[in-house]
Each structure stands twice: as structure tokens, then as C-alpha cells.
N, C-alpha and C positions, 0 to 999 in steps of 0.2 A: 483450585484456581487455574485459569487458563491464560496464556500469553497469546495475544494476537499480533501478527505482523502484517500490516496492510501496505501494499505497494500500489500507489495510485498516481493519477495524473497530477502534476504539481498545482494546476489551477483548481483542483478539487480538494486539495489537502485541508484547507481551513474548514470547508464544509464537512469533511469527514471527521475532523477533530471535534467540531461542535456536536455532531451527531453521536459520536462515541461518548462524550461527556454526558449528554442528555440521556443516553441509554443506560448509564451507570458504570462505565469503564473507569478504571483507576490509573493514575500515573502515566499520562501520555508523554511520549517522546517522539520527536519528529526530526528527520534529517533528509538532506537531498540524496538522491540515488540516481544511478544511470543503468539502463538495461533494456532488454527486449524479450518478448516471448513470440506470440503468433505474428506480431507486427514485423518482426525480422529486422528492425533497425533499418538503416539504409547505407549504401556504399557511397563514398566520396572519392573522387579521383584527384590525387595530389600532383602527379606528374605522369608522363607518358607511360601507361601500363600499370601504375601503382595505385592500388585501391586500399581503402581502410574502412572497416566496419565502424559506423558511428552509432553509439548507444544513445537511446532516447532518454530525455530527462524524466525522472519520476520523483515521487516523495515517498519516503518510508516512515510509516507511523507504527509505533509499538505501544501497546497498552495491556493492562491486566483486567480480567473480568472474572467475577465469581461464577462458579459452575451454573448456578441457577439463573444467571443473567446472560449467559453465553449466546443463546439464540437471539435475544433482543439486541445485544451489542453487535453481533455479526450482521443481522438484518439491517440495522441502522447504518452500518458502514457501507454495506452493499448499495443501499438506496441512495446514500449521499455521493458515492463514487460513480455510480452508473450514468453513462451518457448514451449507451446503446451502440457504441462503436467499439471495434477491436482496439485494445490498449487501455481499457478502463482500469485494469489492474488485477491483483490477486490478493486473497486473504489466506494466511496460514495460521493454524491454531496449534499451540503446543501445550502440553501439561506443564505446570509451573508450581514449584514449591518455594515458599517465601520464608526466609530466616533473617533475623537481625539480632 
């Protein structure tokens, strides 16, 4: 089993969740996140000479996929998240062991 962590634009989160479910992912979890990568966020000026880095809003989606469905699940998430612009997001894949 693999665990996927998808960091995507918030406006694409629902679309990504639906695509993950249709592709065979299990146990979706979603939460708000903030961050940046190549977009670099942006600076805001608060007072004379004071700047603060502002992190961009994102959505973090986690799910589990069987090894034999990993390619389909990952490709579905990429297709649903992609807008063609910088900042579409990242997908991280981890090995996962399940016990209960």
C-alpha cells in the first residue's frame, strides 16, 4: 500500500477528491494548508521597512492506494489538479503499512 499526500490549489480540492475516489483510492482526508514552492509566496509591507512572507493557501489531501492502483490514482490526481500554471501543487508518495 502507498500513502499519497497531494498539495493542491484550494479551488481544485473537490475535483481532486472526486478523481481519487473514482480511481480507487481509500480513506480520503483533507485539510487546509499554507505554503509555497516555485511561486515563492509574496511579501507584504506592514510598516516602514517591515516585510513579512505570506504563504499561499493550499489544500492537503491524503489517501491510501493499493500498489496495483498507484499509477491510476496518481495520474487521476495530477489530471484533476493541473491548471497549467505554476502553483498547481505536488504529490508525494510514501510506503504505508496498515495495522489495526
